[in-house]
C-alpha positions in Angstrom: 209.1 -45.0 -180.7 209.1 -42.0 -178.0 206.3 -41.9 -176.1 203.4 -39.5 -177.1 204.0 -37.6 -173.5 207.8 -36.6 -172.5 208.9 -36.7 -169.5 209.0 -33.6 -167.6 209.5 -31.8 -163.9 209.5 -28.4 -162.5 213.0 -27.1 -161.0 211.2 -25.9 -157.8 210.1 -29.5 -156.7 212.1 -29.4 -153.4 211.1 -26.3 -152.4 207.0 -27.1 -153.1 207.8 -30.2 -150.9 208.6 -28.3 -147.9 206.5 -25.7 -148.1 203.8 -28.3 -148.3 204.9 -29.8 -145.3 204.7 -26.8 -143.4 201.3 -25.4 -144.6 199.2 -28.8 -144.2 200.9 -28.9 -140.3 199.9 -25.1 -139.9 196.5 -25.6 -141.3 196.1 -28.7 -138.8 195.2 -30.8 -141.2 197.4 -33.7 -140.3 196.2 -35.8 -137.5 198.4 -37.9 -136.0 201.4 -39.9 -137.3 200.0 -42.3 -139.6 198.5 -39.1 -141.7 201.6 -37.1 -141.6 203.5 -40.6 -142.9 200.4 -41.2 -145.8 201.0 -37.5 -146.7 204.8 -38.0 -147.0 204.1 -41.2 -148.8 201.9 -39.4 -151.7 204.8 -36.6 -152.4 202.5 -34.2 -153.7 205.7 -31.7 -153.8 207.0 -33.9 -156.7 203.4 -34.9 -158.2 202.9 -31.3 -159.0 206.1 -30.9 -160.2 205.4 -33.5 -162.6 201.9 -32.6 -163.8 202.4 -28.7 -163.7 206.3 -28.7 -164.4 206.1 -25.1 -165.9 204.6 -23.5 -162.8 206.4 -20.6 -160.7 207.3 -21.3 -157.3 204.6 -19.9 -156.3 201.9 -21.6 -158.6 203.7 -24.9 -157.7 203.0 -24.6 -154.0 199.5 -23.6 -154.4 199.2 -26.9 -156.8 201.0 -29.2 -154.5 198.8 -27.6 -151.6 195.4 -28.2 -153.7 196.8 -31.6 -154.3 197.2 -32.3 -150.6 193.7 -30.6 -149.5 191.8 -32.8 -151.9 193.7 -36.2 -151.0 192.7 -35.4 -147.2 189.0 -35.0 -148.3 189.1 -38.2 -150.3 191.0 -40.4 -147.7 188.3 -39.7 -145.5 185.6 -40.4 -148.1 187.4 -43.8 -149.0 188.8 -44.9 -146.1 187.2 -42.9 -142.9 183.9 -42.7 -141.4 182.9 -39.1 -143.6 182.8 -41.7 -146.5 180.1 -44.1 -144.8 177.5 -40.7 -143.3 176.6 -38.8 -146.2 174.6 -36.4 -143.5 178.1 -35.8 -141.8 179.6 -35.1 -145.4 176.7 -32.8 -146.6 177.5 -30.5 -143.6 180.8 -30.4 -144.2 180.2 -29.4 -147.8 177.7 -26.8 -146.7 180.4 -25.1 -144.8 182.6 -25.8 -148.2 180.5 -23.9 -150.7 179.8 -21.0 -148.5 183.5 -20.3 -148.3 184.0 -20.3 -151.7 181.0 -18.1 -152.2 183.1 -15.7 -149.6 186.4 -16.8 -148.1 186.9 -14.3 -145.5 189.9 -12.0 -145.3 191.6 -14.4 -143.1 192.2 -16.9 -141.1 188.7 -18.2 -139.2 189.2 -20.3 -135.7 185.8 -21.5 -135.9 185.9 -23.6 -139.0 187.0 -26.8 -139.4 190.5 -27.2 -140.6 189.4 -28.9 -143.7 187.2 -25.9 -144.5 189.5 -23.0 -143.1 192.6 -24.3 -145.8 190.1 -24.5 -148.2 189.3 -20.5 -148.0 193.4 -19.9 -147.9 193.5 -22.1 -151.1 190.7 -19.9 -152.7 191.7 -16.5 -151.5 194.9 -17.3 -153.7 193.7 -19.0 -156.3 190.6 -16.9 -157.1 192.5 -13.7 -158.1 194.1 -15.2 -160.8 191.2 -15.9 -163.0 188.3 -14.6 -164.2 184.7 -14.9 -162.6 183.7 -17.4 -165.3 186.5 -19.4 -164.5 185.9 -19.1 -160.5 182.3 -20.1 -161.4 183.2 -23.3 -164.0 186.0 -24.0 -160.9 183.8 -23.8 -158.2 180.8 -26.2 -160.3 183.5 -28.9 -160.7 184.3 -28.7 -157.1 181.2 -28.9 -156.1 180.4 -31.9 -157.9 183.7 -33.7 -157.0 182.6 -33.6 -153.2 178.6 -34.3 -154.4 179.6 -37.3 -156.0 181.6 -38.7 -153.7 179.4 -37.6 -151.2 175.7 -39.2 -152.7 177.2 -41.6 -155.3 180.0 -43.4 -153.9 178.9 -43.4 -150.2 175.1 -44.9 -151.5 177.1 -47.5 -153.6 179.4 -48.8 -150.7 176.0 -48.6 -148.2 174.4 -50.9 -150.6 176.6 -53.0 -152.0 176.1 -51.4 -155.6 179.1 -52.1 -158.1 178.3 -49.1 -160.9 177.5 -49.8 -164.4 180.5 -49.3 -166.8 178.9 -45.9 -168.2 177.8 -44.4 -165.0 181.7 -45.2 -163.7 183.2 -43.6 -166.4 180.9 -40.2 -166.3 181.2 -40.3 -162.0 184.9 -41.0 -161.8 185.9 -37.8 -163.5 183.8 -35.8 -161.0 185.1 -38.5 -158.0 188.7 -38.4 -159.1 188.6 -34.5 -158.9 190.0 -34.4 -162.2 188.2 -31.9 -163.7 188.9 -29.2 -160.6 192.9 -30.5 -161.7 192.3 -29.8 -165.4 190.9 -26.3 -164.4 193.8 -25.5 -162.4 196.1 -25.8 -165.7 194.1 -22.5 -167.0 195.7 -20.6 -163.6 199.5 -22.4 -164.0 199.8 -21.5 -167.9 197.5 -18.3 -167.3 195.4 -19.1 -170.7 191.6 -19.2 -170.1 189.6 -21.4 -172.4 186.9 -19.2 -173.9 183.6 -20.3 -173.0 182.4 -20.5 -176.9 185.6 -23.1 -177.3 185.6 -24.9 -173.9 181.8 -25.8 -174.9 182.8 -27.4 -178.3 182.7 -31.2 -179.1 186.6 -31.4 -179.8 187.3 -29.7 -176.4 185.3 -31.7 -174.5 186.4 -34.7 -176.2 189.9 -33.5 -175.6 189.2 -32.7 -172.0 187.4 -36.2 -171.2 189.8 -38.2 -172.6 192.8 -36.9 -171.0 190.4 -37.0 -167.8 189.6 -40.5 -168.2 193.7 -41.4 -169.1 194.4 -40.4 -165.8 191.8 -41.9 -163.8 192.3 -45.3 -165.7 195.6 -45.1 -164.6 195.3 -44.4 -161.7 192.6 -47.2 -161.1 195.4 -50.2 -162.4 197.5 -48.9 -160.1 195.5 -48.6 -156.7 193.7 -51.7 -157.4 195.3 -53.9 -155.2 194.9 -51.2 -152.2 191.4 -50.8 -153.0 190.5 -54.3 -153.3 192.0 -54.6 -149.7 189.7 -52.5 -148.4 186.4 -53.6 -150.1 186.3 -50.8 -152.4 184.2 -51.5 -155.7 185.3 -47.9 -157.5 187.6 -48.8 -159.5 187.5 -49.5 -163.8 189.3 -53.0 -163.5 187.1 -54.0 -160.6 184.0 -52.4 -162.8 184.6 -54.3 -166.0 185.6 -57.7 -164.4 182.4 -57.7 -162.6 180.1 -56.5 -165.5 182.0 -58.7 -168.3 182.4 -61.7 -166.3 185.9 -61.7 -166.4 189.2 -62.8 -164.2 191.4 -60.5 -163.3 193.8 -60.8 -166.0 191.5 -60.3 -168.7 189.8 -57.2 -166.7 193.0 -55.5 -166.6 193.7 -56.2 -170.6 190.6 -54.2 -171.2 191.4 -51.8 -169.3 194.7 -51.3 -171.1 193.3 -51.5 -174.1 190.8 -48.7 -172.9 193.8 -46.2 -171.7 195.3 -46.7 -175.1 191.8 -45.7 -177.2 191.7 -42.9 -175.0 194.7 -42.0 -175.9 194.5 -42.1 -179.8 191.1 -39.8 -179.2 192.6 -36.9 -177.3 195.9 -36.7 -179.5 192.6 -36.7 -182.9 190.8 -33.8 -180.8 193.9 -32.1 -179.6 194.8 -32.1 -183.8 191.4 -30.5 -184.4 191.6 -28.3 -182.0 195.1 -26.8 -182.9 194.0 -26.5 -186.8 190.5 -24.9 -185.6 192.2 -21.9 -183.4 195.4 -21.7 -185.4 196.3 -18.0 -184.4 194.6 -17.8 -180.9 196.9 -18.4 -177.7 195.1 -20.6 -175.1 195.2 -23.9 -177.0 199.1 -24.9 -176.8 199.4 -24.0 -173.3 196.2 -25.5 -172.2 196.9 -28.7 -174.4 200.3 -28.8 -173.3 198.9 -29.1 -169.5 196.8 -32.0 -170.6 199.9 -34.0 -171.9 202.0 -33.4 -168.5 199.1 -34.6 -166.2 198.7 -37.8 -168.4 202.4 -38.2 -168.1 202.9 -36.5 -165.1 200.4 -38.8 -163.5 201.7 -42.0 -165.0 205.2 -41.2 -163.6 203.7 -40.3 -160.3 201.3 -43.4 -159.7 203.8 -46.1 -160.3 205.9 -44.7 -158.0 203.6 -44.4 -155.1 201.4 -47.3 -155.6 203.0 -50.6 -156.9 200.6 -53.0 -158.4 201.7 -56.3 -159.8 199.6 -58.1 -161.6 199.3 -62.1 -162.8 201.3 -61.5 -165.5 204.1 -58.5 -164.6 204.0 -55.0 -163.7 201.6 -52.9 -165.0 204.4 -50.1 -166.4 205.2 -51.9 -169.4 201.4 -52.6 -170.4 200.4 -48.8 -169.8 203.1 -47.1 -171.8 202.4 -49.6 -174.7 198.9 -48.7 -174.5 199.5 -45.0 -174.5 202.1 -45.2 -177.2 200.2 -47.9 -179.3 196.8 -47.0 -179.3 194.7 -49.9 -177.5 197.5 -52.4 -178.5 199.5 -53.4 -175.8 
């Protein structure tokens, strides 16, 4: 039986890789050889080509550059000093909020590189969407940054392991996945109407797709995060609060990934039946599908995790296929 989300990749992948490296260098985002090595290893040109396979060449460049920007900010929050200094990060977020309100006509050398590069991305993204989409995107980006700044940083400083419910809700923000799902509409040139976006069916499909993406990432990044003492990982959270060993916690997360996949597919079917004559559902839902599949392919190639009972690949694929019964 085939995976419900088939493999697809953009033909513009090599150009996106080349242009991303030049963009990151020209915007002063890479400080030293280790930063360049981490960015190269992440291969966001390929990642963008997997999750936005229908993007044209310029669109794929833009998506890859958004990923690099989000990665570099997240890298500083997870592994750098900013993640343990909410005050410094809050100051940076204020500057980011300012440029999202008005990015200015061109490069401002007085801004920190991470803020100036955000202004560049926003100047190239906002014209392709409505003001309503722009407000939603900015809200999601601000929630992403604020959650990482306050919630994650405070948990780290206090040594707190978040509850499962709190983690699941906040993970959608800290993983910037709402931001990335918003960008599906830019690539697809298909905006979700406000009355549809606010329905239970759309919210269910969106959150289920976001959870599949985030939890797959958690499985593959578990070894790295354990080595750093990071508690923000669903496997760790489940193991801690349910009193399980790692093997048992992984099985629970595999099952949860499958259940969320089933939930997405049911919500997708309802949306297509509810809006049969509208143009937006199919390209937007197709974008959610390529996000779930592309993220799986990228994660297992960039983050190798082997549990005590074998590679995660087969278990996750089986869970996504069989609805939580790996």
